[in-house]
C-alpha positions in Angstrom: 51.5 -59.6 -71.9 49.8 -60.9 -68.7 50.9 -57.7 -66.9 49.5 -55.5 -69.7 46.2 -57.4 -69.6 45.9 -56.9 -65.8 46.7 -53.2 -66.1 44.1 -52.8 -68.9 41.3 -54.3 -66.8 41.8 -52.0 -63.8 39.4 -49.0 -63.7 40.3 -47.6 -60.3 43.4 -45.7 -59.3 46.5 -47.9 -58.9 44.6 -50.9 -60.0 41.9 -50.6 -57.3 38.2 -51.5 -57.6 36.1 -50.0 -60.4 34.5 -46.6 -59.7 30.7 -46.3 -60.2 29.4 -43.2 -62.0 27.4 -40.7 -59.9 23.7 -41.8 -59.6 21.2 -40.0 -61.8 18.5 -38.0 -60.0 15.6 -35.9 -61.4 15.5 -32.3 -60.2 13.3 -29.3 -60.7 14.6 -25.7 -60.6 12.6 -23.6 -58.3 10.9 -20.6 -60.0 8.3 -18.5 -58.1 5.1 -18.1 -60.0 1.6 -16.6 -59.5 -0.8 -18.8 -57.6 -4.6 -18.3 -57.5 -5.9 -18.2 -54.0 -9.0 -20.4 -54.1 -11.4 -21.1 -51.2 -13.7 -24.1 -51.1 -17.1 -23.1 -49.9 -20.0 -25.6 -49.5 -23.5 -24.6 -50.6 -26.7 -25.7 -52.4 -28.3 -25.4 -55.8 -31.4 -23.2 -56.0 -33.7 -22.5 -59.0 -33.5 -19.0 -60.4 -37.3 -18.7 -60.4 -40.1 -20.8 -58.7 -43.8 -20.6 -59.6 -46.5 -22.3 -57.6 -49.5 -22.9 -59.9 -52.7 -22.5 -57.9 -56.4 -22.6 -58.8 -57.8 -19.1 -59.4 -61.4 -20.2 -59.7 -63.6 -22.9 -58.1 -64.5 -25.9 -60.2 -63.8 -29.4 -61.3 -60.6 -30.3 -63.2 -61.5 -31.7 -66.6 -58.1 -32.3 -68.2 -54.4 -32.3 -67.5 -52.3 -31.4 -70.6 -48.6 -31.6 -69.4 -46.3 -34.5 -68.9 -45.0 -34.7 -65.3 -41.3 -33.8 -65.0 -41.1 -32.3 -68.5 -40.1 -28.8 -69.6 -42.9 -26.3 -70.1 -42.9 -22.8 -71.6 -44.5 -19.6 -70.4 -48.2 -19.6 -71.4 -48.4 -23.4 -72.1 -51.8 -24.9 -71.1 -51.5 -27.1 -68.1 -55.0 -27.8 -66.9 -58.6 -27.1 -67.8 -61.2 -26.4 -65.1 -64.9 -26.9 -66.1 -65.7 -23.6 -67.8 -69.5 -24.2 -68.1 -70.7 -22.0 -65.1 -68.2 -19.2 -66.0 -69.3 -19.3 -69.6 -72.9 -18.8 -68.5 -71.9 -15.9 -66.3 -70.1 -14.4 -69.2 -73.0 -14.7 -71.5 -75.4 -13.2 -68.9 -73.0 -10.2 -68.3 -72.7 -9.7 -72.0 -76.5 -9.5 -72.4 -76.8 -7.1 -69.5 -74.2 -4.9 -71.1 -76.0 -4.9 -74.4 -79.3 -3.9 -72.7 -77.6 -1.1 -70.6 -75.8 0.4 -73.6 -79.1 0.3 -75.6 -80.9 2.2 -72.9 -78.1 4.8 -72.6 -78.1 5.3 -76.4 -81.9 5.9 -76.5 -81.7 8.4 -73.6 -78.9 10.4 -75.2 -80.9 12.3 -77.9 -83.9 12.7 -75.6 -81.9 14.7 -73.0 -81.4 17.5 -75.5 -85.2 18.0 -75.9 -85.9 17.6 -72.2 -87.9 14.4 -72.9 -85.6 12.6 -70.4 -84.0 14.2 -67.3 -80.3 14.5 -67.2 -80.3 12.4 -64.0 -82.0 9.5 -65.8 -79.5 9.7 -68.6 -76.5 9.7 -66.2 -78.0 6.7 -64.4 -78.3 4.8 -67.7 -74.7 5.6 -68.6 -73.5 4.5 -65.1 -75.4 1.3 -65.5 -73.8 0.6 -68.8 -70.4 1.1 -67.3 -71.2 -1.2 -64.4 -72.4 -3.8 -66.9 -69.1 -3.5 -68.8 -67.1 -4.0 -65.6 -69.2 -7.1 -64.8 -68.5 -8.5 -68.3 -64.7 -7.9 -67.8 -64.8 -9.8 -64.5 -66.8 -12.7 -66.1 -64.2 -12.8 -68.9 -61.3 -13.0 -66.5 -62.9 -15.8 -64.5 -63.7 -17.7 -67.7 -60.0 -17.3 -68.7 -58.9 -18.7 -65.4 -60.5 -21.9 -66.3 -57.6 -22.5 -68.6 -54.6 -22.9 -66.3 -51.3 -21.9 -68.0 -47.6 -21.9 -67.0 -46.5 -18.5 -65.6 -42.8 -19.1 -66.4 -40.7 -21.5 -68.5 -38.9 -24.3 -66.7 -39.3 -27.9 -65.4 -42.6 -28.9 -64.0 -42.9 -31.4 -61.1 -45.6 -33.9 -60.4 -49.3 -33.1 -60.9 -50.8 -32.1 -57.5 -54.4 -32.6 -58.6 -56.0 -35.1 -61.0 -59.0 -35.0 -63.3 -62.2 -34.9 -61.4 -60.7 -33.1 -58.4 -62.5 -30.1 -57.0 -60.2 -27.0 -56.8 -60.9 -23.8 -54.9 -59.9 -20.2 -55.4 -60.4 -19.4 -51.7 -58.1 -22.2 -50.6 -55.7 -21.5 -53.5 -55.5 -25.2 -54.3 -51.9 -26.0 -55.4 -51.9 -27.7 -58.8 -48.2 -27.9 -59.9 -44.8 -26.4 -59.2 -42.5 -25.0 -62.0 -38.8 -24.3 -61.4 -36.6 -22.4 -63.8 -33.3 -24.3 -64.0 -31.2 -22.7 -66.7 -29.5 -20.6 -65.6 -29.5 -21.7 -61.9 -28.3 -20.3 -58.6 -25.6 -21.6 -56.3 -26.0 -20.2 -52.8 -23.1 -20.6 -50.4 -21.5 -18.9 -47.3 -18.1 -17.6 -46.4 -16.6 -16.8 -43.0 -16.7 -13.0 -42.3 -13.3 -13.4 -40.6 -11.7 -15.0 -43.6 -13.1 -12.3 -45.9 -11.7 -9.6 -43.6 -8.3 -11.3 -43.6 -8.3 -11.5 -47.4 -9.1 -7.8 -47.7 -6.2 -6.9 -45.5 -3.9 -9.1 -47.5 -5.0 -7.4 -50.7 -4.5 -4.0 -49.3 -1.0 -4.8 -48.0 0.0 -6.1 -51.4 0.6 -9.7 -50.1 -2.1 -10.8 -52.6 -3.2 -9.2 -55.8 -6.7 -9.0 -57.3 -7.6 -11.5 -60.1 -6.9 -10.1 -63.5 -10.5 -9.9 -64.6 -11.4 -8.0 -61.4 -14.3 -10.4 -60.7 -13.8 -13.6 -58.6 -13.9 -16.8 -60.6 -16.4 -19.4 -59.4 -16.3 -23.1 -60.3 -18.2 -26.1 -58.9 -17.3 -29.5 -57.6 -20.2 -31.9 -57.9 -21.3 -34.4 -55.2 -19.3 -37.2 -57.0 -16.2 -34.9 -56.6 -16.1 -34.3 -60.4 -15.7 -30.7 -61.7 -18.7 -29.0 -63.3 -17.7 -28.1 -66.9 -19.3 -24.6 -66.8 -17.9 -21.6 -65.0 -20.2 -19.5 -62.9 -20.5 -15.7 -62.3 -20.7 -14.2 -58.8 -23.9 -12.2 -58.6 -23.7 -10.6 -55.1 -22.5 -10.8 -51.6 -24.9 -10.1 -48.7 -24.2 -6.9 -46.9 -24.9 -8.4 -43.5 -23.4 -11.1 -41.4 -25.4 -13.9 -39.8 -25.0 -13.2 -36.1 -25.5 -16.9 -35.2 -22.8 -18.3 -37.5 -20.6 -15.3 -38.4 -21.1 -16.2 -42.1 -21.8 -14.1 -45.1 -24.1 -15.4 -47.9 -23.0 -15.3 -51.5 -24.8 -16.2 -54.7 -23.4 -17.3 -58.0 -25.2 -18.1 -61.3 -24.3 -21.1 -63.5 -25.4 -22.1 -67.0 -27.3 -25.4 -66.7 -28.3 -26.4 -70.3 -28.1 -30.1 -69.6 -29.8 -30.1 -66.2 -26.8 -31.4 -64.4 -27.5 -29.1 -61.5 -30.8 -29.9 -59.7 -32.5 -27.7 -57.0 -31.4 -28.8 -53.5 -28.2 -30.5 -54.7 -25.2 -30.1 -52.4 -22.0 -28.8 -54.1 -18.7 -27.2 -53.3 -17.9 -23.8 -54.8 -14.3 -23.0 -55.6 -14.0 -19.2 -55.3 -10.9 -17.6 -56.7 -10.7 -14.2 -55.1 -7.0 -13.3 -55.3 -3.5 -14.2 -56.6 -0.3 -14.7 -54.6 2.2 -13.2 -57.0 5.4 -15.0 -55.9 4.8 -18.5 -54.8 7.2 -21.5 -54.6 5.7 -24.9 -55.2 7.5 -28.3 -55.0 6.0 -31.7 -55.7 4.8 -33.6 -52.6 7.0 -36.6 -53.5 10.1 -34.4 -53.1 9.3 -33.5 -49.5 10.5 -35.6 -46.6 8.6 -35.2 -43.3 10.2 -36.7 -40.2 8.3 -38.1 -37.2 8.4 -34.7 -35.5 6.6 -33.1 -38.4 9.6 -31.1 -39.7 9.8 -31.0 -43.5 12.9 -30.9 -45.7 14.0 -31.4 -49.3 17.3 -32.5 -50.9 19.1 -29.8 -52.9 21.8 -30.2 -55.6 24.5 -27.6 -55.4 26.4 -26.0 -58.2 29.1 -28.7 -57.7 26.4 -31.4 -58.0 26.6 -32.4 -54.4 23.6 -33.2 -52.2 22.6 -31.1 -49.2 19.5 -31.3 -47.0 17.4 -28.1 -46.7 14.7 -27.6 -44.0 11.5 -25.9 -45.4 8.3 -24.5 -44.0 5.2 -25.9 -45.7 2.0 -24.1 -46.5 -1.1 -25.5 -48.1 -1.3 -28.5 -50.5 -2.2 -27.5 -54.0 -3.0 -30.5 -56.1 0.1 -32.7 -56.2 2.3 -29.9 -54.8 3.2 -28.2 -51.5 3.4 -24.5 -51.1 6.7 -23.6 -49.6 6.5 -20.6 -47.2 10.2 -20.5 -46.4 13.5 -22.3 -47.0 13.8 -22.2 -50.8 14.7 -19.4 -53.2 14.6 -19.0 -57.0 17.1 -21.1 -58.8 17.4 -23.9 -56.1 17.6 -27.4 -57.6 15.3 -29.8 -55.7 15.6 -33.5 -56.1 12.2 -35.0 -57.0 13.0 -38.5 -58.1 15.9 -40.7 -57.0 15.9 -39.7 -53.3 16.8 -43.2 -52.1 20.1 -42.9 -54.0 20.9 -39.4 -52.9 22.6 -39.0 -49.5 24.0 -35.8 -48.0 27.5 -35.0 -49.3 27.5 -37.4 -52.2 27.9 -36.3 -55.9 25.0 -37.0 -58.2 24.1 -36.5 -61.9 21.1 -34.1 -61.9 18.6 -34.3 -64.8 16.2 -31.5 -65.0 12.5 -32.2 -65.5 9.5 -29.9 -65.9 6.3 -29.6 -67.9 7.9 -31.9 -70.5 7.3 -34.7 -68.1 10.7 -36.2 -68.5 11.2 -39.9 -67.3 11.7 -40.1 -63.6 14.8 -41.6 -62.1 14.4 -45.0 -60.4 14.0 -44.8 -56.6 
């Protein structure tokens, strides 16, 4: 019985030490997929329209009707300039017109009976027309006493106060209005990079984006993503000779005024797609002191072999692999500390399901 007991407890061959099962490792199966080619380009936010509100007549400011920093609409009254002298000029011009028209009307029937010369009648008609023009000018100047917003947008601080003397000849600035929804994002791109991208598209290395129009998104100064996607409006046709850069402009919706004129931001311009790209998680890559990169592969026999790779750019938590891997390769992602070249492992596939990682 003792012999049977000892034989039953042995797990190894010929009663040797117990054998441990192969360690579990998490692997991904490499599958090439399309990768958007996105370029980060810095730039600044600019208002779509700017209107400088200036005095168009001379006079004293009587009232300010807007709240500084508020939104105003086209035609909204902003200031009132003392209209008294312009009202008097209008009244005088109106009286002169009435008198000139009356004289022309009296002369008209007299011309037919030669009681008034044709020249005198023509002079009376011309005087009436001049009086009408003077009345129109007086009406325009009187209207300029009421200062209105030429566009809709956000108005800045008041540049004059009640009691200030403003001048038409000096074009006294009174306020600044900026249209902020939608709003522009102006940025620059290297002409060399643009030329390189065009050649890659023509050679077939990259493909155009599906919509045909580059996608533009924004990264705000706090490194968060702006929730609205923009639209590329134009690319300048000339290159700045001092910097070798080309200017581009995109338009973004700005309903909540997140984007302010003068704000610095980073535009992410998606111009093309790399059709067959291999990505591996950064945690699966081992980089030695010389800078050489490699991963651990699991063969069809579940044995571990090292594989040197050539890395490209980092994309989020992944590396782009330029060479060294092919479709179907199984790369160890988690459990690298337990996986040594030549040993047998128990691979567990992971992917978008976010399976639990093997312990390191």
